[in-house]
Backbone as a ProteinNet text record, in pm:
[ID]
protein_1_A
[PRIMARY]
MAEDRPYLTDRTFLFSIQKGQDLLVVLQEFCIHHGIKCGIVSAIGAVEKAVFSIYDQKEKKYHKVVKEEDMEILALNGNISLLDDKPMVHAHISLSDIKGNAHGGHLMAGTRVFSAEVYIQELTGEPKERKSDKSTKLSLWGNPVALK
[TERTIARY]
-15709.2	-15807.2	-15936.2	-16044.3	-16175.4	-16194.3	-16269.5	-16312.1	-16196.8	-16105.4	-15993.4	-16017.7	-16145.7	-16180.1	-16156	-16097.6	-16068.9	-16194.3	-16191.8	-16294.1	-16226.6	-16288	-16234.6	-16326.9	-16272.8	-16356	-16437.9	-16554.1	-16642.7	-16674.9	-16799.7	-16840.8	-16800.3	-16773.7	-16742.9	-16848.4	-16900.9	-17003.6	-16953.9	-16965.6	-16936.8	-17060.1	-17118.4	-17238.5	-17254.1	-17337.7	-17368.6	-17513.9	-17542.8	-17677.8	-17738.6	-17862.8	-17934	-17955.1	-17942.1	-17965.4	-18103	-18106.5	-18230.8	-18263.8	-18190.7	-18216.4	-18159.2	-18214.2	-18166.2	-18045.9	-17930.8	-17806.2	-17812.4	-17850.7	-17853.3	-17959.6	-18074.9	-18183	-18140.2	-18076.5	-18031.1	-17925.9	-17831.3	-17729.3	-17792.6	-17886.3	-17955.9	-18030.5	-18109.6	-18190.3	-18103	-17989.8	-17897.3	-17847.1	-17807.9	-17757.6	-17865.3	-17985.4	-18096	-18122.9	-18132.9	-18162.2	-18056.5	-17928.7	-17820.1	-17777.9	-17847.5	-17817.4	-17681	-17635.1	-17504.2	-17523.3	-17463.3	-17479	-17357.2	-17244	-17120.5	-17035.2	-16982.1	-16900.8	-16850.6	-16787.7	-16729.1	-16789.9	-16824.1	-16882	-16801.2	-16785.4	-16713.6	-16781.7	-16779.4	-16840.3	-16778.3	-16788.5	-16752.6	-16863	-16864.7	-16964.8	-17004.6	-17133	-17184.3	-17329.5	-17373.2	-17511.5	-17574.6	-17707.1	-17785.2	-17833.8	-17838.7	-17881.1	-17810.5	-17761.5	-17692.7	-17763.2	-17780.5	-17835.4	-17740.1	-17684.7	-17593.7	-17611.9	-17548.9	-17562.3	-17427.8	-17419.3	-17301.8	-17347.4	-17275.1	-17313.5	-17254	-17340.4	-17297.7	-17268.8	-17142.2	-17100.9	-17148.9	-17165.5	-17213.9	-17364.3	-17439.1	-17585.2	-17629.1	-17538.8	-17566.2	-17684.8	-17677.8	-17780.2	-17720.8	-17785.2	-17741.3	-17802.9	-17723.7	-17772.2	-17771.5	-17888.2	-17906.8	-17864	-17794.2	-17751.7	-17807.3	-17872	-17924.8	-17860.5	-17801.1	-17739.1	-17813.1	-17889.7	-17966.3	-17881	-17772.1	-17682.7	-17605.7	-17554	-17473.3	-17339.1	-17298.9	-17173.3	-17106.8	-16973.6	-16895.7	-16882.4	-16891.9	-16861.5	-16710.1	-16642.5	-16497.9	-16467.9	-16550	-16535.8	-16662.2	-16699.6	-16802.6	-16740.3	-16730.9	-16672.7	-16765.3	-16778.9	-16864.8	-16856.8	-16947.8	-16951.9	-17095.8	-17108.1	-17238.6	-17236.6	-17337.1	-17350.1	-17498.7	-17531.9	-17672.1	-17723.9	-17844.2	-17917.5	-18057.7	-18098.8	-18229.2	-18243	-18135.3	-18130.2	-18145.3	-18128.6	-18135.6	-18005.3	-17961.3	-17841.4	-17859.3	-17756.1	-17755.9	-17627.7	-17642.3	-17526.5	-17499.3	-17377.9	-17332.5	-17221	-17246.9	-17149	-17132	-17011.5	-16981.3	-16947.3	-16981.4	-16962.3	-16888.9	-16792.8	-16722	-16758.9	-16797.2	-16846.2	-16772.7	-16772.3	-16713.8	-16816.9	-16831.6	-16922.2	-16847.6	-16914.5	-16858.5	-16734.7	-16721.5	-16605.3	-16491.5	-16512.9	-16409.8	-16413.3	-16516.5	-16531.5	-16580.7	-16522.6	-16559.4	-16670.7	-16758	-16868.8	-16881.2	-16941.6	-16965.2	-17001.8	-17033.9	-17073.7	-17135.5	-17226.8	-17296.5	-17403.8	-17390.3	-17485.4	-17625.3	-17722.1	-17861.7	-17947.8	-18064.2	-18161.3	-18197.4	-18222.9	-18257	-18147.7	-18030.5	-17920.2	-17952	-17972.2	-18015.5	-17895.2	-17880.5	-17767.3	-17776.7	-17665.1	-17648.3	-17579.5	-17470.1	-17401.9	-17329.1	-17322.3	-17250.4	-17201.2	-17074.4	-17013.9	-16979.5	-17030.3	-17023.7	-16941	-16865.3	-16788.8	-16834.5	-16878.9	-16911.6	-16831.5	-16759.2	-16686	-16752.8	-16812.6	-16876.5	-16769.2	-16792.1	-16701	-16771.7	-16697.1	-16752.6	-16715	-16776.1	-16753.1	-16879.4	-16874.7	-16990	-17018.5	-17139.1	-17168.4	-17160.3	-17115.7	-17114	-17257.9	-17295.4	-17429.5	-17418.6	-17505.1	-17505.8	-17595.5	-17544.1	-17620.6	-17601.6	-17698.2	-17692.1	-17579.6	-17494	-17384.5	-17426.2	-17425.3	-17474.2	-17393.6	-17261.7	-17180.4	-17188.7	-17210.4	-17216.6	-17357.6	-17449	-17587.4	-17591.9	-17489.5	-17483.3	-17503.1	-17543	-17549.3	-17412.4	-17340.7	-17204.6	-17194.6	-17081.1	-17054.8	-17023.2	-17110.6	-17084.1	-17023.8	-16931.3	-16864.8	-16735.8	-16719.1	-16594.2	-16473.8	-16362.8	-16238.7	-16166.3	-16117.7	-16038.3	-15900.3	-15798	-15661.7	-15596.6	-15516.9	-15448.6	-15307.3
-11825.3	-11908.9	-11831.2	-11902.2	-11841.3	-11800.7	-11696.2	-11651	-11638.1	-11545	-11527	-11413.4	-11376.2	-11273.8	-11328.3	-11246.8	-11296.9	-11308.1	-11404.7	-11418	-11386.3	-11298.5	-11260	-11311.4	-11329.6	-11375.3	-11259.6	-11292.2	-11192.4	-11240.6	-11262.8	-11305.1	-11449.9	-11477.7	-11612.6	-11652.2	-11774.2	-11823.7	-11952.4	-11959	-12079.3	-12106.2	-12224.4	-12254.9	-12405	-12444.7	-12586.4	-12609.7	-12734.1	-12771.8	-12858.9	-12830.8	-12900.8	-13048.5	-13133.2	-13277.3	-13303	-13397.6	-13436	-13360.2	-13251.6	-13171.3	-13238.2	-13202.1	-13251.9	-13166.8	-13229.9	-13158.5	-13072.6	-13128.9	-13053	-12944	-12973.6	-12874.5	-12753.5	-12776.8	-12665.5	-12582	-12649	-12574.4	-12487.6	-12544.1	-12469.1	-12349.1	-12373.8	-12267.6	-12158.3	-12197.7	-12099.7	-12005.9	-12062.9	-11982	-11889.3	-11938.9	-11855.6	-11742.3	-11775.2	-11676.3	-11565.6	-11601.7	-11504.4	-11447.7	-11486.9	-11433	-11473.4	-11592.1	-11640.9	-11702	-11638.3	-11683.4	-11757.4	-11742	-11805	-11829.1	-11950.2	-11976.2	-12118.2	-12145.2	-12274.9	-12322.9	-12451.7	-12507.8	-12630.3	-12643.5	-12755.5	-12788.3	-12916.8	-12953.9	-13082.3	-13097.9	-13221.7	-13251.7	-13372.3	-13407.7	-13552.6	-13579	-13715.9	-13712.3	-13824.3	-13835.9	-13962	-13957.8	-14073.7	-14154.3	-14087.9	-14149	-14073.2	-14146.1	-14081.5	-14115.1	-14014.3	-14033.1	-13962.4	-14039.8	-13984.2	-14061.4	-14013.4	-14082.4	-14088.7	-14183.2	-14203.1	-14186.2	-14107.7	-14083.2	-14191.1	-14260.2	-14361	-14287.7	-14280.4	-14201.9	-14260.8	-14391.4	-14454.7	-14435.5	-14460.2	-14445.7	-14300.5	-14215	-14072	-14050.8	-14121.6	-14103.2	-14135.4	-14079.6	-14101.2	-14229	-14299.8	-14416.1	-14378.9	-14377.5	-14335.8	-14446.1	-14404.1	-14494.4	-14439.9	-14525.3	-14486.4	-14575.3	-14512.9	-14584.6	-14544.8	-14638.2	-14613	-14654.2	-14580.2	-14611.4	-14486.8	-14490.8	-14380.6	-14381.9	-14263.8	-14252.7	-14119.8	-14119.2	-13997.1	-13928.3	-13796.6	-13720.3	-13699.4	-13768.3	-13750.2	-13617.7	-13585.9	-13459.5	-13431.9	-13307.7	-13259.3	-13138.9	-13146.1	-13037	-13003.8	-12874.7	-12838.6	-12692	-12654.5	-12515.7	-12467.8	-12337.4	-12272.7	-12191.1	-12211.9	-12136.8	-12118.5	-12066.5	-12042.5	-12146.9	-12192.2	-12278	-12220	-12180.2	-12114.6	-11993.3	-11915.8	-11791.5	-11810.6	-11933.1	-11960.1	-12023.9	-11992.7	-12057.9	-12209.8	-12281.2	-12426.8	-12474.5	-12563.3	-12625.3	-12756.2	-12769	-12893.3	-12945.8	-13055.5	-13106.2	-13256.4	-13300.8	-13443.3	-13471.7	-13591.3	-13627	-13760.6	-13766.1	-13889.9	-13926.6	-14051.6	-14097.7	-14224	-14249.1	-14371.6	-14440.4	-14572.1	-14647.7	-14690.7	-14763.7	-14803.1	-14892.2	-14959.1	-15046.1	-14972.2	-14845	-14766.5	-14775.9	-14838.1	-14845.8	-14711.8	-14669.8	-14541.1	-14558.3	-14459.2	-14452.9	-14307	-14283.6	-14144.9	-14123.7	-13999.6	-13958	-13820.4	-13797.2	-13669.8	-13657.8	-13560	-13540.4	-13516	-13586.6	-13569.6	-13535.9	-13481.4	-13454.1	-13585.3	-13579.8	-13698.3	-13738.5	-13675.5	-13703.4	-13634.1	-13714.9	-13663.6	-13643.3	-13520.6	-13479.1	-13532.4	-13581.6	-13605.9	-13481.9	-13442.4	-13316.3	-13271	-13141.4	-13091.1	-12949.2	-12927.7	-12795.5	-12756	-12640.7	-12599.8	-12471.9	-12467.6	-12349.8	-12312.7	-12189.6	-12138.9	-12011.6	-12008	-11888.9	-11832	-11715.4	-11650.8	-11589.6	-11595.8	-11536.9	-11423.3	-11316.1	-11204	-11219.4	-11142.3	-11151.5	-11204.4	-11220.6	-11271.4	-11414.9	-11442.4	-11579.6	-11678.9	-11798.5	-11906.2	-11952.4	-11974.6	-12024.1	-12162.8	-12252.3	-12390.2	-12401.2	-12473.8	-12499.3	-12645.1	-12700.3	-12839.5	-12859.3	-12957.2	-12992	-13113.1	-13097.4	-13203.2	-13332.1	-13323.1	-13444.8	-13527.5	-13462.1	-13536.1	-13550	-13465.9	-13457.8	-13405.1	-13330.9	-13271.3	-13120.9	-13058.4	-12912.5	-12863.8	-12799.4	-12754.7	-12603.2	-12549.3	-12406.8	-12372.7	-12300.3	-12248.6	-12349.9	-12304.3	-12391.3	-12445.3	-12578	-12633.8	-12589.3	-12565.8	-12525.1	-12650.1	-12643.8	-12752.7	-12698.2	-12750.4	-12707.4	-12808.4	-12757.9	-12846.1	-12870.3
3587.5	3653.8	3674.9	3676.4	3697	3841.5	3860.6	3993.3	4092.1	4066.2	4156.6	4255.3	4273.6	4371.5	4512.5	4598.8	4733.7	4820.4	4908.6	5010.9	5143.4	5219.6	5349.1	5457.8	5576.1	5686.3	5740.7	5789.8	5849.6	5990.6	6019.3	6152.9	6180	6306.9	6352.4	6455	6441.2	6533	6597.9	6728.6	6806.2	6891.7	6877.5	6954.1	6968.4	7061.1	7077.3	7036.9	7005.2	6963.4	7072.2	7104.5	7210.6	7176.5	7277.9	7264.7	7203	7108.5	7044.4	6916.8	6888.9	6769.4	6644.6	6529.8	6400.9	6359.3	6345.4	6319.3	6192.8	6080.9	5955.9	5959.2	6012.6	6018.9	6102.2	6216.1	6300.2	6227.3	6159.7	6085.4	5977.3	5902.8	5797.1	5855.6	5960.7	6021.1	6082.2	6140	6197.2	6087.2	5974.3	5862.5	5807.8	5794	5746.6	5844.6	5973.7	6077.9	6082.7	6064	6074.1	5938.3	5831.3	5699.1	5645.2	5681.2	5634.5	5496	5395.1	5257.2	5204.6	5272.3	5228.1	5352.3	5365.1	5482.9	5490.7	5603.4	5633.9	5764.8	5770.9	5892.4	5935.2	6066.4	6125.7	6257.8	6296.6	6424.6	6477.6	6609.5	6678	6778.4	6831.1	6930.2	6918.6	6936.1	6931.4	6884.3	6827.5	6781.3	6838.4	6849.1	6893.4	6773.6	6659.6	6533.5	6422.4	6323.1	6211.4	6081	5998.1	5864	5767.5	5677.7	5578	5448.3	5343.3	5215.5	5145.4	5055.3	4972.8	4827.6	4750.6	4611.7	4521.5	4450.1	4353.2	4222.1	4186	4070.6	3938.3	3933.2	3809.6	3793.1	3900.8	3895.2	3905.8	3953.2	3974.4	4068.2	4181.4	4284.3	4420.9	4523.6	4661.4	4717.2	4797.8	4871.7	5019.8	5078	5217.2	5313.2	5421.2	5527.9	5659.1	5737.6	5868.5	5973.9	6075	6186.6	6314.1	6369.3	6492.9	6612.2	6634.9	6746	6787.3	6908.8	6958.8	6885.9	6836.5	6763.6	6794.4	6789.3	6803.8	6668.9	6667.6	6546.9	6545.8	6457.3	6444	6375.1	6276.5	6204.9	6125.1	6121.1	6029.8	5961.8	5829.9	5752	5637.2	5610.6	5499.6	5466	5377.7	5334.7	5328.7	5319.2	5309.2	5180.5	5098.5	4974.1	4947.2	4831.8	4798.5	4700.4	4726.3	4633.4	4625.2	4507.5	4488.6	4579.9	4590.2	4669	4819.8	4868.8	5012.8	5058.5	5182.6	5233	5239	5193.6	5196.2	5262.8	5359.1	5423.3	5352.1	5299.1	5236.1	5325.2	5395	5491.7	5479.1	5508	5517.9	5663.4	5707.7	5847.3	5856.6	5948.4	5980.5	6123.2	6142.9	6272.6	6315.4	6445.2	6499.3	6586.6	6567.6	6654.1	6780.6	6867.8	6997.6	6984	6870.1	6845.8	6775.7	6746.4	6679.4	6528.2	6473.5	6328.1	6274.3	6164.8	6105.8	6002.6	5998.4	5903.4	5860.6	5746.8	5711.7	5567.8	5539.1	5406.1	5411.3	5319.9	5304.5	5414.3	5503.6	5613.9	5560.8	5619.5	5580.2	5702.3	5674.7	5780.8	5848.2	5977.4	6054.3	6151.5	6140.5	6233.5	6365.4	6470.4	6600.8	6692.9	6741.6	6823.6	6966.2	7018.3	7161.6	7219.7	7155.4	7188.3	7062.9	7042.1	6925.6	6951.3	6918.5	6925.2	6782.4	6741.8	6602.1	6587	6478.5	6438.1	6297.8	6280.4	6146.9	6124.5	6013.8	5973.7	5849.2	5865	5751.1	5660.9	5529.9	5432.9	5360.9	5334.9	5259.5	5113.2	5030	4886.4	4821.8	4692.9	4618.6	4662.6	4715	4759.7	4644.2	4675.1	4576.5	4556.2	4430.6	4400.3	4339.4	4385.4	4336	4213.8	4116.1	3994	3956.8	3889	3847.4	3745.7	3772.6	3683.5	3600.2	3468.4	3379.3	3388.9	3401.9	3398.6	3526.6	3642.5	3768.8	3824	3776.8	3826.9	3970.4	4010.2	4143.7	4134	4244.4	4252.9	4297.3	4206.5	4233.3	4222.6	4269	4258.6	4114.4	4048.7	3914.5	3820.1	3737.6	3641.2	3701.1	3705.7	3758.6	3676.4	3742.9	3678.6	3628.3	3506.3	3449.8	3414.7	3478.8	3451.1	3358.7	3264.7	3168.3	3209.1
[MASK]
++++++++++++++++++++++++++++++++++++++++++++++++++++++++++++++++++++++++++++++++++++++++++++++++++++++++++++++++++++++++++++++++++++++++++++++++++++

């Protein structure tokens, strides 16, 4: 298999994000400020506004969704890698509205925090670098592995 080099854990960060801040922007800036080039990110909390997108696999483009309502963050999961030599947070978010209906997709800038508790686990080793994938039109980690 390709790239069987081990990744080990390094620094661990636990922090909260101030009410009114942009969730994705804060995550990105935190990684840049602390020099985190590779890692795992997770968060819980609530938002006052959610902005996420769904990737249309046939059209090969994102469809933006904006929810101007209070919602719970059921889960935010993602990774940190390099894009154009800068840390990039790639995260998906699952949210619940007041009726318990679930919504979610690819986290985008514009998601306004009500409260958020974040966990970032930095990984050591060669950072993953994102490159454009011709078949999906997405920025992915290197060459995808195909098992037979």
